[in-house]
C-alpha positions as CSV (number, residue, x, y, z in Angstrom):
1,X,39.4,31.7,66.0
2,X,41.9,29.2,66.6
3,X,40.5,25.9,64.7
4,X,39.1,28.5,62.3
5,X,42.3,29.5,60.5
6,X,43.5,25.8,60.4
7,X,41.1,25.1,57.3
8,X,43.5,27.7,54.9
9,X,45.4,23.9,54.8
10,X,42.7,21.9,52.9
11,X,41.0,25.6,51.3
12,X,44.7,25.7,49.4
13,X,44.8,21.8,48.3
14,X,41.1,21.9,47.8
15,X,41.0,24.8,45.1
16,X,44.7,23.3,43.8
17,X,43.3,19.9,43.1
18,X,39.9,21.2,41.4
19,X,42.4,22.8,39.6
20,X,43.7,20.4,38.3
21,X,41.7,17.6,38.4
22,X,39.6,19.7,35.8
23,X,42.2,20.7,33.5
24,X,43.0,17.4,32.5
25,X,39.3,16.7,32.0
26,X,39.3,19.6,29.5
27,X,41.4,17.5,28.0
28,X,39.7,14.6,28.0
29,X,36.4,15.8,27.1
30,X,34.8,17.2,24.1
31,X,31.5,19.1,26.3
32,X,34.8,21.1,28.2
33,X,35.7,22.4,24.7
34,X,34.7,25.8,22.9
35,X,36.3,25.4,19.7
36,X,34.8,24.4,16.7
37,X,31.1,24.8,15.7
38,X,28.3,25.3,18.9
39,X,27.2,21.5,19.6
40,X,23.4,20.6,18.8
41,X,21.6,18.9,21.2
42,X,20.3,15.1,21.1
43,X,16.7,16.2,19.3
44,X,18.3,18.2,16.5
45,X,21.2,15.4,15.7
46,X,17.9,13.1,15.7
47,X,16.2,15.3,13.2
48,X,13.1,16.7,15.4
49,X,12.2,19.8,14.7
50,X,10.8,21.8,17.9
51,X,7.2,21.0,16.2
52,X,7.4,17.6,17.0
53,X,7.4,18.2,20.6
54,X,3.7,19.2,21.0
55,X,2.1,20.7,24.4
56,X,0.4,18.4,26.8
57,X,-3.4,20.1,26.8
58,X,-4.5,16.8,29.2
59,X,-6.3,19.0,32.6
60,X,-4.0,16.1,34.5
61,X,-3.5,18.2,36.9
62,X,-6.7,20.2,37.3
63,X,-7.1,19.5,41.2
64,X,-4.0,21.3,42.4
65,X,-4.0,25.0,43.1
66,X,-7.4,25.2,44.2
67,X,-8.5,23.8,41.8
68,X,-8.7,26.7,39.9
69,X,-10.4,26.7,36.2
70,X,-7.9,27.1,33.8
71,X,-8.9,28.2,29.9
72,X,-6.8,26.0,27.7
73,X,-3.9,27.4,27.1
74,X,-3.7,27.5,30.9
75,X,-3.3,24.0,31.1
76,X,-0.6,23.7,28.0
77,X,1.1,26.3,30.9
78,X,0.8,24.9,33.8
79,X,1.7,20.9,32.1
80,X,4.9,22.9,30.7
81,X,5.7,23.8,34.3
82,X,5.6,20.0,35.8
83,X,6.7,17.9,33.4
84,X,8.6,19.4,30.6
85,X,12.3,18.7,31.1
86,X,13.8,20.5,27.7
87,X,15.9,17.4,27.1
88,X,17.8,17.9,30.3
89,X,17.6,14.5,31.8
90,X,21.2,14.3,29.2
91,X,23.1,16.9,32.0
92,X,21.5,15.6,35.0
93,X,22.9,11.9,34.1
94,X,25.7,13.7,32.6
95,X,26.4,15.2,36.6
96,X,25.5,11.7,38.3
97,X,28.4,10.8,36.2
98,X,31.4,14.3,37.0
99,X,30.0,15.2,40.2
100,X,32.9,13.3,42.0
101,X,30.2,11.2,43.1
102,X,28.0,13.5,44.8
103,X,24.9,13.7,42.9
104,X,22.9,10.8,41.3
105,X,19.2,11.4,41.0
106,X,18.0,7.9,40.2
107,X,19.6,7.0,43.9
108,X,17.5,10.3,45.2
109,X,13.9,8.3,43.3
110,X,14.7,5.0,45.3
111,X,13.8,3.5,48.7
112,X,16.7,0.9,49.4
113,X,17.0,0.0,52.7
114,X,20.6,1.3,52.9
115,X,20.1,4.9,51.3
116,X,18.7,7.7,54.1
117,X,15.7,8.9,52.3
118,X,12.8,6.7,50.8
119,X,8.9,7.5,50.0
120,X,8.2,6.7,53.4
121,X,10.2,10.3,54.6
122,X,10.9,12.3,51.6
123,X,8.3,14.6,52.6
124,X,10.2,15.3,56.3
125,X,14.0,14.6,55.2
126,X,14.3,15.5,51.5
127,X,12.0,18.6,51.3
128,X,10.3,16.5,48.0
129,X,6.7,15.6,47.5
130,X,5.2,12.2,46.6
131,X,3.9,11.5,43.3
132,X,0.2,10.4,44.5
133,X,-1.0,6.9,43.1
134,X,2.4,5.4,44.0
135,X,3.6,2.7,46.9
136,X,7.4,2.3,48.2
137,X,9.5,-0.1,46.7
138,X,9.6,-3.4,49.2
139,X,12.6,-4.6,47.3
140,X,14.6,-4.7,43.8
141,X,11.7,-4.3,40.6
142,X,12.9,-6.9,38.3
143,X,10.7,-4.9,35.1
144,X,13.2,-1.9,36.4
145,X,16.3,-3.1,36.4
146,X,16.7,-4.3,39.8
147,X,16.1,-0.8,40.5
148,X,13.8,0.2,44.2
149,X,11.3,3.0,42.8
150,X,7.8,3.8,43.7
151,X,5.3,1.4,42.1
152,X,2.3,2.5,40.7
153,X,-0.9,1.3,42.5
154,X,-2.9,-0.5,40.2
155,X,-2.2,-0.5,35.9
156,X,-3.0,3.7,35.7
157,X,-0.7,6.2,33.3
158,X,-0.6,9.6,33.7
159,X,-1.2,10.9,29.7
160,X,2.0,12.7,29.6
161,X,4.1,9.3,29.3
162,X,1.7,8.3,26.0
163,X,4.7,7.8,23.1
164,X,2.3,7.5,20.7
165,X,0.8,11.1,21.4
166,X,4.3,12.5,22.3
167,X,7.0,10.6,20.9
168,X,10.4,10.0,22.5
169,X,13.9,10.9,21.1
170,X,15.4,7.8,23.2
171,X,14.6,4.3,22.8
172,X,11.2,2.7,23.4
173,X,10.8,1.4,27.1
174,X,11.2,-1.9,28.0
175,X,8.1,-4.2,26.6
176,X,8.1,-2.2,24.0
177,X,6.4,0.9,25.8
178,X,6.9,3.6,23.1
179,X,9.0,6.2,25.0
180,X,7.3,9.7,25.1
181,X,9.9,12.9,25.2
182,X,7.7,13.9,29.1
183,X,8.9,10.9,30.3
184,X,7.0,8.5,32.5
185,X,6.2,9.9,36.5
186,X,8.5,9.0,38.6
187,X,7.0,8.4,42.2
188,X,8.5,12.5,42.9
189,X,6.5,15.5,41.5
190,X,8.8,17.4,39.1
191,X,11.0,14.5,38.5
192,X,10.0,12.0,35.2
193,X,12.4,9.1,34.0
194,X,13.6,8.4,30.6
195,X,15.2,5.1,29.2
196,X,18.8,6.0,28.8
197,X,19.8,6.0,25.1
198,X,23.7,4.7,26.1
199,X,22.4,2.0,28.0
200,X,23.2,-0.9,25.1
201,X,23.6,-4.3,25.6
202,X,27.1,-4.5,26.7
203,X,26.1,-1.6,29.6
204,X,23.1,-4.3,30.3
205,X,25.4,-7.5,31.0
206,X,27.5,-4.9,33.3
207,X,24.5,-3.5,35.1
208,X,24.3,-4.7,38.7
209,X,20.9,-3.3,40.5
210,X,22.4,-4.2,43.7
211,X,26.0,-3.2,43.3
212,X,24.5,-0.2,42.6
213,X,22.9,0.7,46.3
214,X,25.8,-1.4,48.1
215,X,29.2,-1.2,46.4
216,X,31.4,2.2,45.8
217,X,33.6,0.6,43.8
218,X,31.3,0.1,41.4
219,X,28.1,2.9,41.5
220,X,31.7,5.2,41.9
221,X,32.8,4.0,38.2
222,X,32.5,7.5,36.6
223,X,32.4,5.4,33.2
224,X,28.7,3.4,34.7
225,X,25.8,3.3,32.6
226,X,22.3,3.5,34.4
227,X,19.0,2.1,32.3
228,X,17.5,5.4,33.1
229,X,18.3,9.3,32.9
230,X,16.2,11.4,35.5
231,X,15.3,14.8,34.2
232,X,13.4,17.6,35.7
233,X,11.1,20.0,35.2
234,X,10.9,23.7,37.0
235,X,8.2,22.8,39.0
236,X,10.9,20.6,41.2
237,X,12.1,23.9,42.5
238,X,9.2,26.0,43.2
239,X,6.2,23.5,43.8
240,X,4.6,22.9,47.3
241,X,2.3,21.8,49.8
242,X,0.0,24.8,49.6
243,X,-0.3,26.5,52.8
244,X,-4.6,26.5,52.9
245,X,-5.3,22.8,52.4
246,X,-1.9,21.7,53.8
247,X,-1.8,18.0,53.7
248,X,-2.9,16.1,56.6
249,X,-0.1,13.2,56.1
250,X,3.1,14.9,54.0
251,X,4.5,11.8,53.4
252,X,1.1,10.9,51.1
253,X,-0.3,14.1,49.8
254,X,-3.1,14.3,47.3
255,X,-3.1,16.7,44.3
256,X,-5.1,18.9,45.9
257,X,-2.7,19.8,48.9
258,X,-0.3,20.8,46.4
259,X,0.7,24.2,44.5
260,X,2.4,24.6,41.2
261,X,3.6,27.9,42.6
262,X,4.2,28.4,46.2
263,X,8.0,27.6,46.3
264,X,10.5,24.5,47.6
265,X,9.9,25.9,51.1
266,X,11.1,22.3,52.7
267,X,14.1,21.3,49.8
268,X,17.3,20.1,51.7
269,X,20.0,21.2,49.3
270,X,22.6,18.9,51.0
271,X,20.5,15.7,51.2
272,X,18.6,16.0,47.6
273,X,21.8,16.7,46.1
274,X,24.7,15.0,47.9
275,X,21.8,11.3,48.0
276,X,24.2,9.9,51.0
277,X,25.0,12.6,52.6
278,X,28.9,12.7,55.1
279,X,29.8,15.4,57.3
280,X,33.2,13.7,57.2
281,X,33.5,15.6,53.4
282,X,33.9,18.8,52.8
283,X,31.9,18.6,49.6
284,X,28.7,17.4,51.8
285,X,29.6,20.5,54.7
286,X,29.1,22.5,51.3
287,X,26.2,21.0,49.6
288,X,24.5,21.1,53.1
289,X,25.2,24.7,54.0
290,X,22.0,26.4,52.4
291,X,19.5,26.8,54.7
292,X,15.9,24.8,53.8
293,X,14.3,26.1,51.8
294,X,17.3,27.5,49.8
295,X,19.4,26.3,46.9
296,X,22.4,28.4,44.9
297,X,21.2,28.8,41.2
298,X,24.1,29.1,40.2
299,X,25.7,25.7,41.2
300,X,25.8,24.7,38.3
301,X,27.5,27.6,35.7
302,X,29.5,28.0,39.2
303,X,30.4,32.0,39.9
304,X,32.2,31.1,42.9
305,X,30.1,32.6,45.4
306,X,28.7,31.0,48.3
307,X,25.2,32.3,48.0
308,X,21.8,29.9,48.6
309,X,18.8,32.2,47.8
310,X,15.5,30.6,48.4
311,X,13.4,29.8,45.5
312,X,10.4,32.0,44.2
313,X,6.6,31.9,45.2
314,X,5.4,33.3,41.9
315,X,2.1,35.0,43.6
316,X,0.0,38.3,41.4
317,X,2.1,37.6,38.1
318,X,-0.8,40.2,36.5
319,X,0.0,43.1,39.0
320,X,4.1,42.0,39.1
321,X,4.0,42.8,34.7
322,X,1.7,45.7,35.7
323,X,4.6,46.9,37.7
324,X,7.1,45.8,35.1
325,X,4.8,48.2,32.6
326,X,4.9,50.9,34.8
327,X,8.9,50.8,36.4
328,X,10.5,48.5,34.8
329,X,11.8,50.0,31.9
330,X,14.7,48.7,30.3
331,X,16.6,48.9,27.2
332,X,18.1,45.5,25.3
333,X,21.6,45.5,23.3
334,X,23.5,43.0,21.9
335,X,22.4,39.3,22.3
336,X,19.2,40.5,24.7
337,X,17.7,41.2,21.8
338,X,16.8,37.8,21.0
339,X,14.7,37.1,23.8
340,X,11.3,37.2,23.0
341,X,8.5,39.1,24.4
342,X,5.1,38.8,25.4
343,X,2.5,39.6,23.2
344,X,-0.1,42.9,24.8
345,X,-1.6,41.2,27.3
346,X,-4.6,41.8,29.5
347,X,-4.4,41.6,33.3
348,X,-7.0,40.7,35.9
349,X,-8.0,44.1,36.9
350,X,-8.2,44.2,32.6
351,X,-5.8,46.8,32.6
352,X,-3.7,45.9,29.0
353,X,-0.3,45.6,28.6
354,X,2.0,46.3,26.0
355,X,5.3,45.2,27.8
356,X,7.7,45.8,24.3
357,X,7.3,49.2,22.9
358,X,10.3,49.1,21.1
359,X,12.6,46.4,19.6
360,X,15.6,47.7,22.0
361,X,13.4,48.5,24.8
362,X,11.0,45.8,27.1
363,X,9.1,46.8,30.2
364,X,9.8,43.9,32.4
365,X,9.8,42.7,36.0
366,X,12.8,41.6,38.0
367,X,12.8,38.3,38.3
368,X,16.1,36.8,39.8
369,X,16.8,38.6,43.5
370,X,19.5,40.7,41.6
371,X,17.5,41.9,39.0
372,X,19.7,40.8,36.7
373,X,17.3,39.1,34.6
374,X,15.5,42.3,32.7
375,X,14.8,41.3,29.5
376,X,10.8,40.3,30.1
377,X,9.4,37.6,31.3
378,X,10.2,35.0,28.5
379,X,13.4,35.8,28.8
380,X,13.2,34.5,32.2
381,X,11.5,31.8,31.9
382,X,13.4,30.4,29.5
383,X,16.3,31.0,30.9
384,X,15.3,28.9,33.7
385,X,15.1,25.8,31.6
386,X,18.7,26.4,30.2
387,X,19.9,26.5,33.6
388,X,18.3,22.9,34.5
389,X,19.9,21.8,31.5
390,X,18.4,22.1,28.5
391,X,21.4,22.1,25.3
392,X,23.6,21.5,28.1
393,X,25.7,20.2,25.1
394,X,26.7,24.1,24.4
395,X,26.0,25.8,27.9
396,X,28.7,23.9,29.5
397,X,31.3,24.9,26.6
398,X,31.3,28.3,28.0
399,X,32.0,27.8,31.6
400,X,33.2,24.5,33.5
401,X,30.8,22.7,35.4
402,X,29.8,23.0,39.1
403,X,33.9,24.6,40.0
404,X,34.4,27.2,37.6
405,X,38.4,27.4,36.9
406,X,38.2,29.4,33.6
407,X,36.4,32.7,32.2
408,X,33.1,32.5,31.5
409,X,31.6,33.4,28.1
410,X,27.8,33.8,26.9
411,X,25.5,31.1,25.8
412,X,24.0,32.8,22.7
413,X,20.4,32.9,21.8
414,X,20.7,32.5,18.6
415,X,22.7,30.0,18.7
416,X,20.6,27.9,20.9
417,X,17.7,29.0,18.5
418,X,19.9,27.5,15.6
419,X,21.3,24.0,17.0
420,X,18.4,23.1,20.1
421,X,15.3,22.0,19.0
422,X,14.6,21.4,22.9
423,X,15.4,25.2,23.0
424,X,13.2,26.5,20.3
425,X,10.2,24.2,21.5
426,X,10.9,25.5,24.8
427,X,10.3,28.9,23.6
428,X,7.3,28.3,21.8
429,X,6.3,27.0,25.6
430,X,6.6,30.0,26.6
431,X,3.8,32.3,26.5
432,X,1.7,29.6,28.0
433,X,3.5,29.3,30.4
434,X,3.0,32.6,31.5
435,X,-0.7,32.4,31.0
436,X,-1.3,29.8,33.8
437,X,0.7,32.1,36.2
438,X,-1.5,34.5,35.3
439,X,-4.1,32.8,35.5
440,X,-3.5,30.4,38.9
441,X,-1.1,32.4,40.8
442,X,-3.4,33.6,43.4
443,X,-2.4,34.5,47.1
444,X,-2.4,32.3,50.1
445,X,-5.1,34.4,52.8
446,X,-4.2,32.5,56.1
447,X,-8.2,33.3,56.5
448,X,-8.6,30.8,54.3
449,X,-6.4,27.7,55.9
450,X,-7.4,25.8,58.6
451,X,-8.0,27.2,61.5
452,X,-6.3,30.4,60.1
453,X,-9.0,33.2,61.7
454,X,-7.6,31.7,65.3
455,X,-4.1,33.3,64.4
456,X,-5.8,36.6,63.5
457,X,-7.1,39.2,65.5
458,X,-10.7,41.1,65.5
459,X,-9.8,44.3,67.0
460,X,-10.3,47.1,64.1
461,X,-8.0,49.6,66.1
462,X,-5.3,47.4,66.4
463,X,-5.8,46.5,62.5
464,X,-6.4,50.4,62.0
465,X,-3.3,51.2,63.7
466,X,-1.2,48.3,61.9
467,X,-1.9,49.5,58.4
468,X,-0.7,53.5,59.5
469,X,2.6,51.7,60.2
470,X,3.1,49.7,57.2
471,X,2.1,52.7,55.3
472,X,4.7,55.2,57.1
473,X,7.5,52.0,57.3
474,X,7.2,49.5,54.7
475,X,5.6,50.6,52.0
476,X,7.1,53.0,49.9
477,X,9.2,49.5,49.3
478,X,6.4,47.0,49.8
479,X,3.4,47.8,47.5
480,X,2.5,48.2,44.3
481,X,0.1,51.2,45.2
482,X,1.7,54.3,45.5
483,X,0.8,58.2,45.4
484,X,1.4,59.7,41.9
485,X,4.4,61.7,42.5
486,X,4.1,66.0,41.6
487,X,4.9,66.6,38.3
488,X,8.1,67.1,37.2
489,X,9.5,64.2,40.1
490,X,10.2,61.0,38.3
491,X,9.1,57.6,40.2
492,X,12.1,56.5,42.3
493,X,14.4,59.1,41.3
494,X,16.1,61.5,43.3
495,X,13.4,63.6,44.3
496,X,10.9,61.1,44.3
497,X,13.0,59.6,46.9
498,X,13.1,63.1,49.0
499,X,9.4,63.6,48.2
500,X,8.3,60.3,50.0
501,X,10.0,61.8,53.2
502,X,7.0,64.5,53.3
503,X,3.7,64.7,55.3
504,X,1.6,64.6,52.3
505,X,3.3,61.3,50.6
506,X,2.4,59.9,53.9
507,X,-1.1,60.9,54.2
508,X,-1.6,60.0,50.8
509,X,-0.3,56.1,51.3
510,X,-1.5,56.1,54.7
511,X,-5.3,56.3,52.5
512,X,-4.8,54.0,50.4
513,X,-3.5,51.3,52.9
514,X,-6.6,52.2,54.6
515,X,-8.4,51.7,51.4
516,X,-10.9,48.3,51.4
517,X,-9.4,47.1,47.8
518,X,-5.3,48.2,48.7
519,X,-4.5,44.3,48.8
520,X,-6.4,43.3,45.7
521,X,-4.0,43.0,42.9
522,X,-1.1,44.5,45.2
523,X,2.2,42.7,44.7
524,X,3.7,44.2,47.8
525,X,6.6,45.2,46.0
526,X,7.3,48.5,43.8
527,X,9.6,45.8,42.1
528,X,12.7,48.0,42.5
529,X,16.5,47.5,42.5
530,X,17.7,48.8,46.2
531,X,21.3,49.0,46.7
532,X,22.9,46.8,49.6
533,X,24.0,49.9,51.3
534,X,20.8,50.7,52.1
535,X,19.6,47.3,52.9
536,X,22.9,46.0,55.0
537,X,21.8,42.5,54.1
538,X,24.7,40.3,52.9
539,X,26.9,41.1,49.9
540,X,27.1,37.9,48.1
541,X,23.6,37.7,46.6
542,X,23.9,41.3,45.0
543,X,27.3,40.4,44.1
544,X,26.5,37.5,42.2
545,X,28.7,37.8,38.4
546,X,26.6,34.9,36.1
547,X,24.5,38.0,34.7
548,X,27.7,41.1,34.1
549,X,28.9,41.8,30.8
550,X,30.5,39.0,28.7
551,X,29.4,36.1,31.3
552,X,27.3,33.2,31.0
553,X,23.8,35.1,31.0
554,X,24.8,38.1,29.1
555,X,21.7,37.8,26.7
556,X,19.4,37.7,29.2
557,X,20.3,41.0,30.9
558,X,19.8,44.6,30.2
559,X,22.1,47.2,28.8
560,X,20.3,48.8,31.6
561,X,21.2,46.3,34.2
562,X,25.0,45.6,33.1
563,X,25.1,50.0,34.1
564,X,23.7,50.2,36.9
565,X,25.7,52.4,38.9
566,X,27.9,51.7,41.6
567,X,26.7,51.1,45.3
568,X,29.8,52.1,47.2
569,X,31.1,50.9,50.3
570,X,29.8,47.6,52.8
571,X,30.7,47.0,55.9
572,X,31.8,43.3,56.4
573,X,33.3,41.5,59.7
574,X,36.0,39.5,59.8
575,X,35.3,35.7,59.4
576,X,37.2,34.6,62.3
577,X,36.5,37.4,65.0
578,X,33.1,38.8,64.4
579,X,33.6,41.6,66.6
580,X,36.3,43.5,63.7
581,X,35.1,44.8,60.6
582,X,36.8,46.7,57.2
583,X,34.7,48.0,54.5
584,X,34.5,46.2,51.4
585,X,33.8,48.0,47.9
586,X,31.4,46.5,45.8
587,X,31.9,45.5,42.1
588,X,29.9,47.8,39.5
589,X,29.0,46.2,36.2
590,X,25.0,45.4,37.6
591,X,26.4,44.2,40.8
592,X,25.4,45.3,44.1
593,X,21.4,45.5,44.2
594,X,18.8,43.4,45.3
595,X,15.2,44.1,44.1
596,X,12.0,44.5,46.8
597,X,10.6,41.1,47.5
598,X,7.0,40.2,47.7
599,X,4.9,40.2,51.1
600,X,2.3,38.7,49.4
601,X,1.1,35.6,51.7
602,X,4.3,36.6,53.6
603,X,2.4,34.6,57.1
604,X,3.6,31.2,54.7
605,X,6.8,32.0,53.6
606,X,9.0,32.5,56.9
607,X,12.0,32.2,57.3
608,X,12.8,35.2,56.0
609,X,15.6,37.3,54.3
610,X,17.5,35.8,50.9
611,X,18.8,33.2,52.3
612,X,16.5,32.0,55.0
613,X,18.9,32.6,57.7
614,X,16.1,34.7,59.9
615,X,14.0,32.8,62.1
616,X,13.1,29.6,62.7
617,X,12.3,26.4,60.2
618,X,10.0,24.1,60.8
619,X,10.0,21.0,58.9
620,X,6.5,20.9,58.6
621,X,3.7,22.4,56.4
622,X,1.0,22.9,58.5
623,X,-1.1,26.6,59.4
624,X,0.3,25.7,62.8
625,X,4.2,24.9,62.0
626,X,4.3,28.0,59.5
627,X,2.6,30.2,61.5
628,X,5.5,29.1,64.5
629,X,8.4,30.1,61.6
630,X,6.7,33.5,60.9
631,X,6.4,34.7,64.4
632,X,10.3,33.5,65.6
633,X,11.3,34.9,61.6
634,X,8.9,38.2,62.2
635,X,10.5,38.9,65.7
636,X,13.8,39.4,64.4
637,X,12.8,40.8,62.0
638,X,11.8,44.2,64.0
639,X,14.0,43.2,66.5
640,X,17.0,42.7,64.9
641,X,18.8,43.8,68.6
642,X,17.6,39.7,69.0
643,X,19.7,38.0,66.6
644,X,23.0,36.4,67.3
645,X,25.0,36.4,63.7
646,X,25.0,34.0,61.9
647,X,28.5,32.4,59.7
648,X,27.4,29.0,57.5
649,X,30.1,26.6,59.5
650,X,31.2,23.1,59.2
651,X,30.2,21.1,61.6
652,X,32.4,18.6,61.7
653,X,35.9,18.1,61.2
654,X,36.1,17.3,57.0
655,X,38.4,16.3,54.6
656,X,37.4,16.8,50.5
657,X,36.5,12.9,49.8
658,X,37.3,12.6,46.2
659,X,36.5,8.5,44.4
660,X,39.7,7.5,42.4
661,X,37.3,6.1,39.8
662,X,36.2,9.9,38.8
663,X,39.6,11.4,38.5
664,X,41.5,11.5,35.2
665,X,45.7,11.0,35.7
666,X,46.5,14.4,36.0
667,X,45.3,14.3,39.7
668,X,48.1,12.2,40.5
669,X,50.2,14.6,41.3
670,X,48.5,16.3,43.9
671,X,47.9,12.8,45.5
672,X,51.2,12.0,44.9
673,X,51.9,15.2,47.4
674,X,49.0,16.1,49.6
675,X,46.6,13.0,49.5
676,X,46.7,10.3,52.2
677,X,45.0,7.1,49.8
678,X,43.0,4.5,52.2
679,X,42.0,1.2,50.7
680,X,38.7,2.3,50.1
681,X,39.2,4.1,46.9
682,X,38.9,7.4,48.1
683,X,41.3,10.2,48.3
684,X,41.2,12.4,51.3
685,X,42.7,15.4,51.3
686,X,42.4,18.1,54.6
687,X,42.3,18.3,57.1
688,X,39.2,21.1,57.2
689,X,38.2,22.0,61.5
690,X,34.9,21.5,62.7
691,X,33.4,25.3,62.7
692,X,35.3,26.7,59.0
693,X,33.7,29.6,57.7
694,X,32.1,28.0,54.6
695,X,32.7,30.6,52.3
696,X,36.1,30.6,52.4
697,X,36.6,28.2,49.9
698,X,33.1,28.9,48.1
699,X,33.6,32.9,47.3
700,X,37.1,32.7,46.1
701,X,38.2,33.7,42.8
702,X,38.3,31.0,40.8
703,X,37.8,31.7,36.9
704,X,40.1,35.2,37.1
705,X,43.7,33.4,35.1
706,X,45.2,36.8,37.6
707,X,43.6,35.2,40.9
708,X,44.8,31.6,39.8
709,X,48.5,32.5,39.7
710,X,48.0,34.4,42.6
711,X,46.5,31.2,44.8
712,X,49.5,28.9,42.7
713,X,52.2,31.3,43.9
714,X,51.2,30.7,47.7
715,X,51.5,27.1,47.1
716,X,54.9,27.1,47.9
717,X,54.4,28.6,51.4
718,X,51.1,26.3,51.9
719,X,53.7,23.3,51.7
720,X,55.6,24.6,53.9
721,X,53.3,25.3,56.9
722,X,51.1,21.9,56.2
723,X,54.4,20.2,57.1
724,X,55.1,22.2,59.9
725,X,52.3,21.8,61.3
726,X,52.1,17.9,60.9
727,X,55.7,17.2,61.5
728,X,55.7,19.5,64.6
729,X,52.5,18.9,65.9
730,X,51.7,22.6,66.7
731,X,48.9,23.0,69.2
732,X,45.7,25.4,68.0
733,X,47.0,28.8,68.8
734,X,50.8,28.2,67.4
735,X,48.6,27.2,63.6
736,X,46.4,28.6,63.8
737,X,48.7,32.2,64.3
738,X,51.3,30.5,61.5
739,X,48.2,30.2,58.9
740,X,46.5,33.7,59.6
741,X,50.2,35.5,58.8
742,X,51.5,33.6,56.0
743,X,48.2,32.9,54.1
744,X,44.7,34.4,55.8
745,X,45.2,37.9,54.0
746,X,45.9,37.4,50.6
747,X,42.8,34.2,50.1
748,X,40.7,37.5,51.7
749,X,42.2,39.3,49.1
750,X,40.9,36.5,46.6
751,X,37.4,36.4,47.9
752,X,34.7,37.4,45.3
753,X,32.4,38.0,48.6
754,X,34.2,38.4,51.8
755,X,30.6,38.5,53.9
756,X,30.3,35.7,56.2
757,X,27.4,37.1,58.3
758,X,24.0,35.5,56.4
759,X,21.6,36.7,58.5
760,X,21.7,41.3,58.4
761,X,20.5,43.8,57.8
762,X,16.8,45.0,56.7
763,X,16.7,46.7,60.2
764,X,13.8,49.1,58.9
765,X,11.2,49.6,61.8
766,X,13.1,48.9,64.3
767,X,12.9,52.2,65.9
768,X,8.8,51.6,66.4
769,X,7.3,51.2,69.7
770,X,6.6,47.6,70.6
771,X,2.9,48.6,70.3
772,X,3.8,49.9,66.7
773,X,5.5,46.9,65.7
774,X,2.8,44.9,67.2
775,X,-0.2,46.5,65.4
776,X,1.9,45.8,61.9
777,X,2.8,42.0,62.6
778,X,-1.5,41.7,62.8
779,X,-1.6,43.9,59.6
780,X,1.2,41.9,57.6
781,X,-0.9,38.6,58.9
782,X,-3.5,39.4,56.6
783,X,-1.6,39.3,53.4
């Protein structure tokens, strides 16, 4: 408690520093301006239309995903998932020069000895997957501007870098090779290399690869032009090692060892997005706080909530769509009506689905964890591409990237369709992308994994009892096969919730679970939005605000979502004394809910909860590693009394470190008053003690003008207290008391999510007998 309260000093300074820095950037950088006509993307400006970006039809990845047979449309869909970047290489290049020196994908791709990651340890250190057919760089490559990039084994080329068939928008590559709009393979699956159109003769003369890796004064220059840009496909965050055919050597997988849809379960957020992690830098601490396998999908379009979440696996998409057809009826209004919808389709069991029964209605699964993107599966897929940089030229005009600090406005689909050829080409790909998942995204069964049967019981009585326990304890939420309600009872309404408590429902559910085909085409979720007041889980994910009315994803959420009733109050713990609790009223307008996650292949997806905080993370994709994580996670899930409350905290004393080269003149005011400027060209603002709750800063409301005025009003008190702490050298107890009394209550009032305990809630089944819990675990392993 004593040391934790000292964070308020660094907290306020950081908030004000970021605010001033980006107020200045807004005036000097047109990408922050909302004035004037909509922006056009690079393809549109170059005179390229969507039709000039054909879908790739080569089945290059046929060994992936268990060697599943795909239709030509499915092949095109998988290629889109794995290599289509939609022009987002422009955004990631912009962020390399506008992220306070934290982020640079070209360094993520490199194996320079001064970097902590290389091809030799990417899987274990980064949780990224080496592309087959490459070897590690052993020195600077003169054919690649002296960069330490992976080198091909032989002279092969993948079909997508064929600039003749897939002509690029940017300049051609060195040596006269025509560039491709799919870029070149980079050595990491999900990242593609593109020539940088800004790398002209002057940039080439200034380029120094040695200094790029070794000289902070050089590589922290926000005007540096790199020879390549790096684009990101969706697979970057959703591809991983196959649970049933894991790579013998994770650092050297073959294509058959990878799954396109399993989710990035080993993804180290802070190491990937902060290429040289520094625990003494608070920004590095913030990026590193998410558990492995999680990231904050609102990282760029910040909603100012610390909210890392798992990256979804995409199992049983057909049954998931069928659940939406049955139970996911949503009304669309305004810009959401612009979302394209799937045509009538037939899923695995022969059911014909009609996802759009009327122009303003959709039958849809809920994809985001808060159930917000409820406009149809095509809208969900298309929104992802904007979120990873497609048409960022317009997207960035509607919010302040990375840090927030001004009100959001909606990115409009109609505007994107008119002004972004990359967006329209992405829309044209979405149906085939959905067809790929329908054809490929099958469960990974433990019984099919190497030595998997050794982890399964062969006692039919245990499995029968486990099925009964699942039917009466879990299935009402975690099954898409449910008993039909009596006539006059609406699915999931108030009367339905009473009916599922009756013996008649329980008997019918037990019979369904006992059927031989129960797991066949079962999404193992009812796909409903459940109030956080019922779940008791951390309140930050269901507090996400980007899809609420008038915010950035307004066009990608339904009127049904925006009109959800308020869920009421949740109990939250004091971040400095977890034994003290208060009531927090959840915001309305769609927030307060979590859609039920699927349990398909749940043996392979631990740790648990939305943020991977429940159970041990085992940094190896072997079956033994996955089962160790499963055992530890399921135990804490069913025996919640064994949990220790987990709060994401800084691990070392830190400062906000900002390279001077990244800042515009307005920040000079902050430098003069608050900072200590060292000779290495880095401003250090702090201190922030070890043990500080990350969410104190990351969840402050910065987008609302009234909140920002309140923060600025605290400045005189902060300056006074800072001076007293430093000049009088107050001990920890005195400093903690001073800061707690003057600052802490006001800051907590301004938090968008003052819930800091991440591993709480979902205690269903805790009152079962130990024998029933063990039987349930054995049954769940068969999923």
